N, C-alpha and C positions, 0 to 999 in steps of 0.2 A: 331518446327514437326506440329504444329495446327496452323499457318499463315494463310495457304491458306485454311486449310478445313473450318475457322472461318471469311476468308477472313479482315485479316486483316494483316498492314502493317509492322507494330512493336509490342515486344514482351509490354501487356498494363500493367501488374501487377508484372514489375520486381523489383526486392530490394534494385537495387541501387537506391542513392537521386538524380534521375535525375529533376531536376526544370521545364522542360515542361510540368511533372503529377502532378503539384501542383492541389491540389484542396482546394480554399478558403472555409474553414468555418468561420463561426463566429469567434470561439476561433484563428481560419488563422489569419483574417482580422485584426486583432485586435492585435496580436504581431507584424503584419509587418507593422502594423503603427506604433508600438510606437518604433521598431528599425528603421527608416527612420523620426521621429519626432527628437529620441535621436543624430542622427549623424547631422540630418540637423541643428538641434539647440546646437550640441557641450555639450552635456550634460553629458558627460566623462566618466561614469561606469555605463555599461545595463546589468543588469541578465534576462536570461529567462531561463526556468526550462520546464521538459514535462517527464512524464514516457517514458520507456523504448519502442521504435519503435512508438512514435506519428511524427514525422516525424520533428525532430529540424534538421540535418544536410540539410534534403532539403529544408527545410524552410532560414537557413543561406545563401546558393547557391543560392540560387532562388534570395533570399535581396541584395548578390554582384555581381549576375550578371544585377539587375538592379539601382546599382548606377552608373551614367554617369563618365567621365573621370578626375572629379577633385577631386574625391575621391580616394586615394593611402589606397590600405585595402593589409594589410598580415593574412593570413588565417593560422590557426596553430591546426593541429588535433590530435598532439600526446601530450598528458599532461603528459610525463613521463621524459621529459626534464630534465637540469641541467641548474643553471644560467649562465653556458657561451656559452651553445646553446641555449640556448633562444635567446640571444644577437648575436650570429652566426646567426641566422633564423631572428629576425628582420633585421642583416644587407644584408641579401641577398635578403629580400622581399623589403625594402624600400633603399637600394643603397646607405649606408653610409659605404661599408665597404672596404678594411682591414682596422683592425684598433688590435693594441696589446696590448693594457686592456682592462680592465673595464672601466675605467674611460676616455679614449679617445676614448671607442665606445658609452661613453653618451655623450659624447663633442661635435660629429657628429651629433649624432640623434637630438640633443638639436638643433644645427644649422637649420637642413632639417627641423624641426617642427617650428621654428620660419622662416624661408621663406616662406617657405608653407601659413602657419597663416596667413604674413602677406602680399599675395596675394588671402587672401581668399579659400582654397584650404583645404580639411578636410584629415587627416588620419585617420585610421581605422585598430583598433587590433583586428580579431576577433579569440578567443580562442573555442574551441568544444570539449565536453568531460572534460568540470573544473573541474568535481567533483575528478576527480583523479589528480588534479594537487595538489604537495606537498606544505607544510605552506611556505619552503624558495622562492620558484616559484611563491605565492601567496604576499608574502613578495615584492617582485620586484615589482610584478604587480600592488600594490599602491604607489609602490615611482613611478613608471613611469608615474603616474597620477599628479603629481609634477608639467609635463611639462604642464605650464598656465601662463594665463594672469593677469591682475586687473580683466578681467569679464569674461574668457572663457577659457577651453580647448582643449590647442593644440594636444591634442590625446583622441580620443574617444576609450574604450576597451567594447568589447560586452563577455560576459561569458554563455554560455551556458550549458546545463547538466542534466543531470536526478536530482529527489526532492532532493537526498543524498545532493545538494548542499548548498540547504538553510540550513540543519543541518551544514553543513563545515562553512558560512558565519555568523551565528548564535554562534558559539563556543564563547568564552571571548576571545580568541589568536589573533582572525580575525574582533575585535570589531572597529581598526580603518578601514579595509575594509569595511566592513558594511554601518557604517558609510556614508561614500562616494557612496553608491549607488543612484542613480537618476531615474534611471526605473525600474521596475520590473514584469515580465507578464511571462503568462504562459500558453503552449501549452497544451489543453486538446484533450480525446478521440473523434474522429465523435462521433456525437448522432445519436437516431437510424431512423431520418427524413433523415438524412443526407447522408447517406451508399448508397441509389441507386443514388444519383447523384453523388455519388464519382466515384460507379463504372461506371455508363456512360459516367463518365469524360473521366477517363483513356479509356475508351474504343475508344473514340471521337477521343480523341488525335493517338491513335494508329492507327487512318485510319480504322475502322471496318465499314461496309457497314452497319452493324444491331446494335442497340445501347438495344435490350433486348434478348439478347444473356443469361440472367438468368432471371430464371420464379421469380414472387413477391417472393415464400414461400422460392425460395432460396439463395433471398437477407435476410429477415427474419434470416436464421438459419446461414447465413457467420456472422450477425452481435451477435447473442450470442455468438457463438464458439470463435469469435473474441474479442468482446467487444468494440469495437470501435477502434482500434489499426490499424493504416494504414498498418503498416508490416506486421501483421497476416492476414487482409485483402488480402493484396498480394499475401501471401503464398497459401494461399486458393482460390483465384480467379484462380491463376496460375494453381496449380495443378485438379483443379476441371473441367479446360479447357484440359489440359492432358489426365484426365482419360475419359472426355466428346469425343475427338478424337479417343481415344483410346474403345469405345463402339460404335461412328459411333452415335453421340446423338448431334444434332445441337441445342438444346434447354438446358443450364444447370440446372435442378431439385433439389429440395430438399434432394434426394437420393444421388444423386453426391456428395452434399456438404456433406452430415452426413456422408457417408461412408469416404471422406476427412481427415473432422475434426475428425473421431474415426484415422484414419492411424497417422496424428502430433497425436494423445493426445490432443487433445484442445476443446472437446465437455464436456461440466462439466453436470453429471447427475442431473434432474431434477425432482421436488415430481409433478406429475402430479395429483392425488388422491385426494379427500377430507380430509385434515385434522383430519374432525372427525372419518372417517370411518378408518381411519389410526390408529387413537387410540383405536377406538374400536374393531380392528384386532389387535391387539398387544398383546404378550403372557400373561399370571397374572402376578402380583407381586411373588416373589418367596417368600414361607413361612418362618419365623422366627426359627421354629424349624422345623425338619425334622420329618416326619410321625410315624415312630417307637419311637422316642423317646417321641411322643405323647401319644401312645399306651400302651407305660408300662411301665409308670409314678405311680411311687406309691410315699404316703406321707411320712415323714420324720420319722422315730424310736420313740416313746415315751419315754422321760425322764426316767432314773430310780428312784424309788421311794427310800428315807433311813431314815433309822431304828431311826437317833440317834435324841432326843427332841431338845437338843441344835439349831440342825441345822433351826429346824421349817420348812423344808421345802417337807413335805409330798405332793403328788398330792391328793386331796380332792377328795370324792367318788361323782359320779354323784348325789346321792341323797343330801348331801350338794352342789355340784354347785347348784342344782335345788331351794334348799331351799336361797342359797344365792340372786340366780336370783329372790326370788321370785316365782320361779314355783308353789310351794304346799302350800306354806302362806297364811294364810286366811286375806284377805284383809279389811283394818278397815270399819265400817259401817261410813254414813257423821253422824256426829256430836258424834261420841263415841272417848274418849283420845285417843291418840296413848302414850304406856309405852314406855321407852328407857330404854334398860340395860346397865348402863354402864360399863365396864369390862377392869381391870387396864390390860398393858399388865405385863406377866412374867417377876419379877426379876432373870436375871440371875445368877447374882454375889448371891443372897443370897440363893440361890437354891446350889450353889457351897462350899458357907462356911458353910451351915448343912450337906453336905455331907463329907468335911472334918473331 
């Protein structure tokens, strides 16, 4: 709808993994170099991980498209296969069908790998979404790595998946497979200083006559809403071009990006005020006791006095208390000897004997 309005020949921000629109950031160049190095030098098992939407599938398809004809590739994008279905997939892609049993499939596949390796040819199995592979299928993949000579692997396997793949390979049950990993690499999100080049590159590949369709403020807001995930960047920019076409706006500004991000529920709230001002304007702390409880507080009732002399728990009078505390007692003068009067405690048993 907006192609002619913005002078485009193709949709620049499609969600399909088109290798033409691959933008090589520093992370993408590192991953691509690891993949080509591992395949060229027969490194066996290569693992590449990345967050959802970082362009793993696009990277794999770009890598496969750049391999020459000497490399025979099988691309597996559905990890929910069973073991027999896996060998049927390999037989169809590598051309050793038909087979009657798993043993026959392994024999034919082994002869194919040996013939290709003797001619200096590479054979690669690429598995996408590998975090969804079952333990049984991962064990079969480990056994396929046993096709090797004394010096090199006859089959290279590339496993790509989400960060859960790392946790899966770190499990104790798959430690044998983990030890066979030759190379590890990670696709990271696009950085803030790379997103402008990413958007302009996709516009250029799509045939745009203007590369400044997005203002700098709009680009900054796209990064904040997407957090550098290419799939989210494409979704935001595509919807922004559609909204700009509907509003007859030639340049996408930050208001359009904000509206799109809000509709997609991508814009996270941001605290723009000074933290000290926020704390000063906060509500006062809740009191420990309610006000009516504090106002109606009464002291505890006094203990009753007992007349039984044997209990000896009569409450002393205020005058006696003051006397004990030294309130009315005359203090001795300096140098005057102090006389102490020792009063033995009453013997309750003698009083009872006299009374009896």
